[in-house]
VEXVOBA-892948 format. One line per field, with one value per residue (C-alpha): residue in three letters; x, y negated, z negated; residue number from 1. Coordinates in nm, 2 decimals, padded with zeros to 4 digits, m for minus. Each point is the difference from the previous one (the first is absolute). Layout:
rest	[ala,...]
c1	[X,...]
c2	[Y,...]
c3	[Z,...]
nr	[NUM,...]
***
This chain:
rest	[gln,ala,gln,leu,glu,glu,ser,gly,gly,asn,leu,val,gln,ala,gly,gly,ser,leu,lys,leu,thr,cys,ala,ala,ser,gly,arg,thr,ile,ser,leu,tyr,ser,met,ala,trp,phe,arg,gln,gly,pro,gly,lys,glu,arg,glu,phe,val,ala,ala,ile,asn,phe,asn,gly,lys,ser,thr,leu,tyr,ser,asp,ser,val,lys,gly,arg,phe,thr,ile,ser,arg,ser,asn,thr,lys,asn,ser,ala,tyr,leu,gln,met,asn,ser,leu,lys,ser,glu,asp,thr,ala,leu,tyr,tyr,cys,ala,gln,gly,lys,asp,met,phe,gly,thr,ala,arg,ser,ala,glu,thr,asp,phe,ala,ser,trp,gly,gln,gly,thr,gln,val,thr,val,ser,gly]
c1	[11.81,00.22,m00.14,00.10,00.04,00.07,00.17,00.16,m00.30,m00.01,m00.09,00.25,00.02,m00.01,00.34,00.10,00.09,m00.12,00.10,m00.27,00.08,m00.20,00.11,m00.11,m00.04,m00.11,00.13,00.29,m00.08,00.32,m00.17,m00.28,m00.04,m00.10,m00.19,m00.12,m00.35,m00.17,m00.35,m00.04,m00.31,m00.30,00.19,00.03,00.31,00.27,00.33,00.32,00.30,00.10,00.32,00.06,00.10,00.38,00.00,00.13,m00.32,m00.22,m00.32,m00.14,m00.31,00.05,m00.10,00.30,00.26,00.32,m00.10,m00.06,00.22,m00.10,00.25,00.02,00.22,m00.07,00.24,m00.22,m00.32,m00.10,m00.09,00.04,m00.13,00.22,m00.21,00.17,m00.13,m00.34,m00.31,m00.33,m00.16,00.22,m00.21,m00.15,m00.01,00.29,m00.03,00.26,m00.10,00.16,m00.03,m00.20,00.25,00.35,00.28,m00.25,00.07,m00.07,m00.38,m00.25,m00.34,m00.15,m00.11,00.36,00.05,m00.11,00.10,m00.05,00.10,m00.22,00.16,00.20,m00.12,00.21,m00.12,00.17,m00.08,00.05]
c2	[m05.24,m00.22,m00.26,00.08,m00.24,00.11,m00.21,00.03,00.08,m00.17,00.03,00.21,00.16,00.37,00.16,m00.27,00.01,m00.15,00.03,m00.03,m00.09,00.08,m00.23,00.10,m00.23,00.02,00.35,00.21,00.26,00.19,00.29,00.04,00.13,m00.24,00.04,m00.18,00.05,m00.17,m00.07,m00.06,m00.17,00.21,00.27,00.14,m00.08,00.26,00.10,m00.11,00.07,00.06,00.00,00.15,m00.20,00.02,m00.02,00.36,00.14,m00.13,00.11,m00.12,00.05,00.18,m00.30,m00.21,00.27,m00.09,m00.36,m00.14,00.00,m00.07,m00.12,m00.18,m00.22,00.04,m00.29,m00.22,00.16,00.05,00.26,m00.03,00.15,m00.02,00.06,00.07,00.10,m00.16,00.10,m00.16,00.26,m00.12,m00.32,m00.02,m00.17,00.15,00.05,00.10,00.19,00.09,00.36,00.07,00.23,m00.07,00.19,00.06,00.21,m00.13,00.06,m00.08,m00.01,m00.34,00.13,00.04,m00.38,m00.25,m00.34,m00.14,m00.32,m00.21,00.12,m00.15,00.01,00.17,m00.05,00.18,m00.12,00.18]
c3	[m05.73,00.21,00.24,00.35,00.29,00.36,00.26,00.34,00.21,00.34,00.37,00.19,00.34,00.04,m00.05,m00.24,m00.37,m00.33,m00.36,m00.26,m00.36,m00.31,m00.29,m00.35,m00.29,m00.36,m00.06,00.13,00.27,m00.05,m00.18,00.25,00.35,00.27,00.32,00.31,00.14,00.29,00.13,00.37,00.15,m00.04,m00.18,m00.35,m00.20,00.06,m00.16,00.18,m00.23,m00.36,m00.20,m00.35,m00.30,00.06,00.38,00.05,00.16,00.27,00.18,00.33,00.20,00.32,00.20,m00.12,m00.07,00.17,00.07,m00.35,m00.31,m00.35,m00.25,m00.34,m00.21,m00.36,m00.08,00.21,m00.12,00.37,00.26,00.37,00.32,00.31,00.31,00.33,00.34,m00.08,00.19,00.05,m00.23,m00.28,m00.01,m00.35,m00.33,m00.20,m00.38,m00.25,m00.31,m00.34,m00.13,m00.31,m00.18,m00.13,00.18,00.28,00.32,00.35,00.05,00.27,m00.18,m00.08,m00.33,m00.11,00.01,m00.25,00.13,00.35,00.18,00.22,00.32,00.29,00.36,00.27,00.36,00.28,00.35,00.33]
nr	[1,2,3,4,5,6,7,8,9,10,11,12,13,14,15,16,17,18,19,20,21,22,23,24,25,26,27,28,29,30,31,32,33,34,35,36,37,38,39,40,41,42,43,44,45,46,47,48,49,50,51,52,53,54,55,56,57,58,59,60,61,62,63,64,65,66,67,68,69,70,71,72,73,74,75,76,77,78,79,80,81,82,83,84,85,86,87,88,89,90,91,92,93,94,95,96,97,98,99,100,101,102,103,104,105,106,107,108,109,110,111,112,113,114,115,116,117,118,119,120,121,122,123,124,125,126]
***
């Protein structure tokens, strides 16, 4: 499995935007689905967004649909999460994950993912 490293987390005011990056190393992610999950303070980790292996299909949780956009660059071996119109309830540690199966579809269950990063903190004030 690839090693994943998230970056781009920061403190931002409500209504602002951030773009998270998940950089993979050690193995290509181009044949695998990718996803973002998050864990807010005192909460269970939850699904945010997923993208299939070729970037043609995406899936979002209801709480972020219309505000967040997941994308990927297989040439850069990276995945991204553009977050707009941020709310205080978006405050969380954000993780990226690589799917278990080659040519994977966009999925939302944690058990469908084999490799995880350490997370990047997003804090939304106001």
